[in-house]
C-alpha positions as CSV (number, residue, x, y, z in Angstrom):
1,X,126.1,92.5,121.9
2,X,123.8,93.9,119.2
3,X,120.1,93.5,119.7
4,X,119.6,93.2,115.9
5,X,121.7,90.1,115.7
6,X,118.7,87.9,116.2
7,X,117.0,89.4,113.1
8,X,120.0,89.8,110.8
9,X,123.7,90.7,110.8
10,X,124.6,93.5,113.2
11,X,127.8,95.2,114.1
12,X,130.4,96.7,111.9
13,X,132.8,95.5,109.2
14,X,132.4,94.5,105.6
15,X,130.7,91.6,103.9
16,X,132.1,90.8,100.4
17,X,129.7,88.4,98.8
18,X,131.2,86.4,95.9
19,X,128.9,83.4,96.3
20,X,125.1,83.1,97.0
21,X,123.4,84.9,99.8
22,X,119.9,83.4,100.4
23,X,117.2,85.0,102.6
24,X,114.7,82.3,103.0
25,X,112.3,81.6,105.9
26,X,109.6,79.1,106.1
27,X,106.6,80.4,108.0
28,X,105.9,84.0,108.8
29,X,108.0,86.4,106.8
30,X,110.2,88.7,108.9
31,X,112.5,91.7,108.2
32,X,116.2,91.0,108.2
33,X,118.7,93.8,108.7
34,X,122.3,93.7,107.4
35,X,124.1,96.5,109.3
36,X,127.7,96.1,107.9
37,X,128.9,97.3,104.5
38,X,127.7,94.8,101.9
39,X,129.6,94.5,98.6
40,X,128.1,92.2,96.1
41,X,131.0,91.1,94.0
42,X,131.1,90.0,90.3
43,X,129.9,86.4,91.0
44,X,127.7,87.5,94.0
45,X,124.0,86.6,94.0
46,X,121.5,87.7,96.6
47,X,118.2,85.8,96.5
48,X,115.4,87.3,98.5
49,X,112.6,84.7,98.9
50,X,110.8,85.8,102.0
51,X,110.0,89.0,103.9
52,X,112.2,92.1,103.8
53,X,115.9,92.3,103.5
54,X,117.4,95.7,104.5
55,X,120.9,96.7,103.4
56,X,121.5,99.3,106.2
57,X,125.2,99.6,105.5
58,X,126.7,101.1,102.4
59,X,128.0,99.0,99.5
60,X,129.9,99.2,96.3
61,X,128.9,96.2,94.0
62,X,130.8,94.9,91.0
63,X,129.4,94.3,87.5
64,X,128.1,90.8,87.1
65,X,126.5,90.7,90.6
66,X,122.7,90.3,91.0
67,X,119.8,90.8,93.4
68,X,116.8,88.5,92.8
69,X,113.6,89.8,94.5
70,X,110.8,87.3,94.7
71,X,107.1,88.1,94.6
72,X,105.8,89.5,98.0
73,X,109.2,90.5,99.2
74,X,110.9,93.9,99.6
75,X,114.6,94.7,99.2
76,X,115.6,97.9,100.9
77,X,118.8,99.9,100.3
78,X,119.2,102.3,103.2
79,X,122.9,102.8,103.1
80,X,124.4,104.4,100.0
81,X,124.8,101.8,97.2
82,X,126.5,101.6,93.8
83,X,124.9,98.8,91.8
84,X,126.5,98.1,88.4
85,X,124.9,94.6,88.4
86,X,121.3,93.4,88.0
87,X,118.3,94.0,90.2
88,X,115.4,91.9,89.0
89,X,112.3,90.1,90.1
90,X,108.6,90.3,90.8
91,X,109.0,91.9,94.3
92,X,109.5,95.4,95.5
93,X,112.6,97.6,95.9
94,X,113.0,100.6,98.2
95,X,115.8,103.2,98.1
96,X,116.0,105.4,101.2
97,X,118.1,106.6,104.1
98,X,119.1,109.9,105.5
99,X,121.3,111.8,102.9
100,X,122.1,108.6,101.0
101,X,123.1,108.3,97.3
102,X,122.2,105.2,95.2
103,X,123.6,104.8,91.7
104,X,122.1,102.0,89.5
105,X,124.2,101.5,86.4
106,X,123.3,97.9,85.7
107,X,120.0,96.3,84.6
108,X,116.9,97.2,86.6
109,X,113.9,95.0,86.1
110,X,111.4,95.0,88.9
111,X,107.8,94.3,88.2
112,X,106.5,95.1,91.8
113,X,106.9,98.6,93.3
114,X,109.9,100.9,93.2
115,X,109.9,103.3,96.2
116,X,112.3,106.2,96.7
117,X,112.2,108.2,99.9
118,X,114.3,110.5,102.0
119,X,114.3,110.7,105.8
120,X,114.7,113.6,108.3
121,X,117.3,116.1,107.6
122,X,118.7,114.8,104.3
123,X,118.1,114.1,100.6
124,X,118.1,110.7,99.2
125,X,119.4,110.7,95.6
126,X,118.7,107.9,93.2
127,X,120.3,107.9,89.7
128,X,119.6,105.2,87.0
129,X,122.2,105.2,84.3
130,X,122.0,101.6,83.1
131,X,119.3,99.6,81.3
132,X,115.9,100.3,82.9
133,X,113.8,97.4,81.7
134,X,110.9,97.8,84.2
135,X,110.4,100.1,87.2
136,X,107.3,98.1,88.1
137,X,103.6,98.9,88.4
138,X,104.0,101.7,91.0
139,X,106.8,104.3,91.3
140,X,106.6,106.3,94.5
141,X,109.0,109.2,95.1
142,X,109.0,111.5,98.1
143,X,109.9,111.9,101.7
144,X,109.1,110.8,105.2
145,X,109.8,112.8,108.4
146,X,110.9,116.1,106.6
147,X,113.4,114.5,104.3
148,X,113.6,114.9,100.5
149,X,114.2,112.7,97.4
150,X,115.9,113.2,94.1
151,X,115.3,110.8,91.2
152,X,117.2,110.9,88.0
153,X,116.6,108.8,84.9
154,X,118.4,111.2,82.5
155,X,121.4,108.9,82.0
156,X,119.7,105.6,81.3
157,X,121.2,103.5,78.5
158,X,118.0,101.8,77.3
159,X,114.4,101.6,78.5
160,X,113.2,105.1,77.7
161,X,109.9,103.6,76.4
162,X,109.7,100.1,77.6
163,X,111.0,100.6,81.2
164,X,107.9,102.6,82.2
165,X,105.3,100.6,80.2
166,X,103.9,98.7,83.2
167,X,103.4,101.7,85.4
168,X,99.8,102.0,86.7
169,X,100.6,104.6,89.4
170,X,103.2,107.3,90.0
171,X,103.0,108.9,93.4
172,X,104.7,112.0,94.7
173,X,104.8,111.8,98.5
174,X,105.1,115.3,100.1
175,X,108.0,117.3,98.6
176,X,110.1,116.1,95.7
């Protein structure tokens, strides 16, 4: 019995999403954790419409998949993820975890906040190699609890000028 099951999907295994995964809650927004590996397949759509959705397990997505992040919500990738699909919306996205690697080779278009952080004892690496259309109004990079972060935009396909046009704040938290 996993105590997280009341707030999300606990346990082990793999979820292969080829349909639509909606995170919607009427009332007070809550955080929802997905512990198993989560692969968003070519026709997979994740709609985050309330609170925080945490992808705690790793995942290898397929081109054509998408994550839609609504205003006031936060999508967290804490397990290593490869994302050749689309991440878009008016909400916030966080990439973190202890020693995790996140590769974003699809379209990235977030108008909220992009936050990259490492945890204790490891480096979180985030590489953008696709089309960076918008990193949002705030880009925060750094660590919490003695971790480290590495951010790489050197391989982006497009967005060298426009993808950063909406930034009003860049924050380096502790050591980069």
